N, C-alpha and C positions, 0 to 999 in steps of 0.2 A: 536666663535659665530655660532649659528645654522643657517641652510639654511633659516628657517622661519624668523629669526631675520634679516638676510641679505635682504630678500624680503621686509620687512617692512621698513628698512632703505632706500632701493632704491625706494620704493613706487610702487604702481600699477598704470600704466598709458597706454596711447595709443601713437602711432606714429603720429597720425593726430589729428587736432582740427579745430576750426573755427575762430582762431585769427591769423593764419599765422606765428606763432613762434614755434620753437621746444618745445614740451611739457616738456622735461627734463629740458631745460633751464628756462622755465616759473616757474618751481617748485624750482629753485635753489637760493642760496644766491646771486649768480652773477646777476641774473635778479632783485632780490629784492633790490639790492643796486644801480640799474640804474634808469633812468627816462624815459623808453621806453613806449609810449602810446599803449593801446590795444583797438581794435575795432572788434566786431563780424561781420563777412562778411555779407554784404547785408542788414543790419538792417537800416542804414540811407538811403541807396538807395531805399529801398522798402517802406519807410515811409516819403517821402519828405514833406507831409503836416504837419506832427507833428513837424519837425524841423523848418519849416517855421513859425509855430505858436510860437515855443519856442524862435526864434530869435527876435520876437516882444515883448517879456516879458521885463519889466523894473526892476524886482526883482525876487528873488527865489520863493516867495509865488505865484506870478503871473504865473511863469513857472510851478510850481507844479500843479496849477489849470488847466492849459492848458494840461498838461500830463494826469491828472486824467480824464478830459473830453474826451480826445482822447481814453484812455483805456476803458472807459465806452461805447463809441460808437463802438469801434472795437470788444470788447469781451463781451458786455452785462453785464458789472460789475456794478450792482446797488449798491447804498450806503448801502442797507440792508445786503450786503454780508460781511460786516465787522464783523457781529455776526454769530455764527453757527446756522443753522436752528433747530427749535424745532422738536421733534418727530411728525411725521405725516405731516409735511410741505414738500413742494417740495424741492428737492436737488438743491442747488445753483450751478451755473457754477463754475468750478475751477478758482481760482483767486490768483494772486500773493500776494494780500492783506492778504488772509487767510494763505498763506505759511509764510509770515513774522510774522504774529501774532502767528502761531503755533511754529515757531522757538523761539520766545521770551519766550514761556512757557517751551519748551523742545526741544533742538537742536537735540536730538536723537530720536524724534518721527517721524511719517510718513512724516510730512511736512519737517522736516530736511533732510530726505532721498531724497525727491524730489529736494530740493535745492542743496544737495551734488551731486545728479545725473546730474543736469544741469551743475555744474562746471566740472564734469567729461566729459560730452559731448562737451562742448564748449572750455574748456581749456586743456583737454587731460590728467588730472591726477585724480585718484580716491581718495576716503576718506581713511584715515588710521585708523579711528575710527567711529563706529556707534553702540552704545550700548556696544561694546567691541572692543578690538584691532582687526583690519582686517589684518591678516598675509599673506593671499594669496587668489587667486580667488577661489580655490577649498576648501572653508571653510564654516562653519556654519555662521560665522559673515558676510561673503560676500553674502551668499544666503539670509539672513535676510534683508540686505541692498537693494539688487536688488528687492526682493519682495515688499518692502515698496516704493522704488522709482518709481516703475511701477504700483502702486496701482491705480485702476480706480477711486477711491474716489477723488484723486487730479490730476491725470495725464490725464486730459481732457481739452477741450477748449483751445488747443494750448498753454499749460501752459509754456513750455520752450520758446516759442516765446514771451509770456508776459515777461518772465524774461530777454530775450534778450533786449527788449525795455526798461525795467527798468535799466539794466546795462548801456545802451547807454545814457539814460536820466541822470543817475547819473554822468557819465563821463562828459557829456555836462555841467551839473550844477556845477560840481567841477571847470571846466575851466572858466566858465562864471561868476559865482556868489560866490560860497562857498569858494574856495581856489585858486583864479587865480594866476598863476605864481609859485605855489608850486609844488614840485616834490614828497615830502614825508611828512607824518604827524607822529608825535611821539604819539603813542597810548599805552594803558596799558591793561593787561588781568590778572584777579585774578584767581589763581588755588590753590588747596590744595595739589596736588602731580603731579608727572610727568607720571602718569599712562596712560594718553591719548596722551602724547607727548614723542617722542624719542629724547634723547640727542645724537646728532651726534658728537659733539666736545665740550669739556670743555676748553675754552680758558683761563679763569682766574677763581678765586674763585666765582665771581659773574657775569661772562659772559659766554655765551655758544651759540652754534649753535644748534637749535632744529628743528625737523620736526613737523609743525603744521598740523592739519587736513585740507582737501582741502577747507573747508569753516569754518570760525571761527569768534567769536565775540570779539571785542576789545572795549575799552572806551577811550574817550578823557579826562575823569575825573579820576585821579589816586585814589581819595578817593572812588569813586563809584566802581572802579575795585576791591578795597580792600574788598568790601562787599562780594565778590564771592570766596575768598580764603585767606590763610595765606601768600601766596607768590604772588608777582606782577611781571609779565613779562612786560618789556618795550621794544618796538621795533620801528624802523623807517619803516613805511609802505608806499610803493609807492602808490600814489593816483590812478594809473592805475589799482590797485587791489581792489579798494573799490567798492562794489556792491550796498550798501545802507547805509545811515546814518540817524540818528534820525530826523534831521531837513529837510530832502529832501522833504517830503510831510507834509503838515499842519495837515492832519488827518492820523490816523493809524500809529503813530510812534512806534518804538520798545519800549519795556517795560523799558529797562535800560537807565539811564541818560547818554547822550552823546554816545550812542552805535553805533558801526559801524559793518557792515558785510564785512569781508575781505577774499579774496581768499588766501589760505594758501600756504604751501610749506616749504622750509628751510629758517629760519630767524635767524639772529644774535640778541640775546636778552640780556638784563641785568636782573638779578634776585635779587629781594630785598624782605625782609620780612616786613609784616605789623607791 
């Protein structure tokens, strides 16, 4: 195996993060098979009024409305920001809503780079793919990713703080309304090849350990996942690694049916053909 391949298999990461867990462990199968909760330092402590409002909600829809109201007040996120501005109009403030929308169209676009950059910053491990395989820091692929993740077009208005709040709200909603008592969800991902995924270990003919990108889409609907490729990866995803899911907010859902945004790493998956 080449040195470059070894680097990809090991992954590009940092020794520090904002969740208080070793980054290498966070990216490992060992973590993904546990039920350890994750919290970004300081988010709940710095936003007590948000979580006070959420605790008063009687259902997920009401909680989503409270979250949206809080984000609009804190970051000036007007409803009109759900659509891109026309030429000649003022530029809207950077919004987590725009990032989620952009991800739905193209996870390898600039919005995807910002989201992957947030995962790198908060959880300590970088993407393994953005437009092409990222083999090492000193590479064209890494440079492209960094340029896009730091673009002023999206990287304003405390965008990573917005994403911190989104993650903490998602985790709160999972515990309170969406999947109370659950530690893992069985989710599916359709692919056409393993070009974007490294097979770390082939355990059986239809089971393997693979390295997923640091942020990746899954679906709770196996048939919907099959629309995106000839092979379906099925994995048990710890709920602590779910960043966003289709029903979290009543407006601005992801384009895919039953879609989830999941923090990646090394996962044990089954591989089946459509």
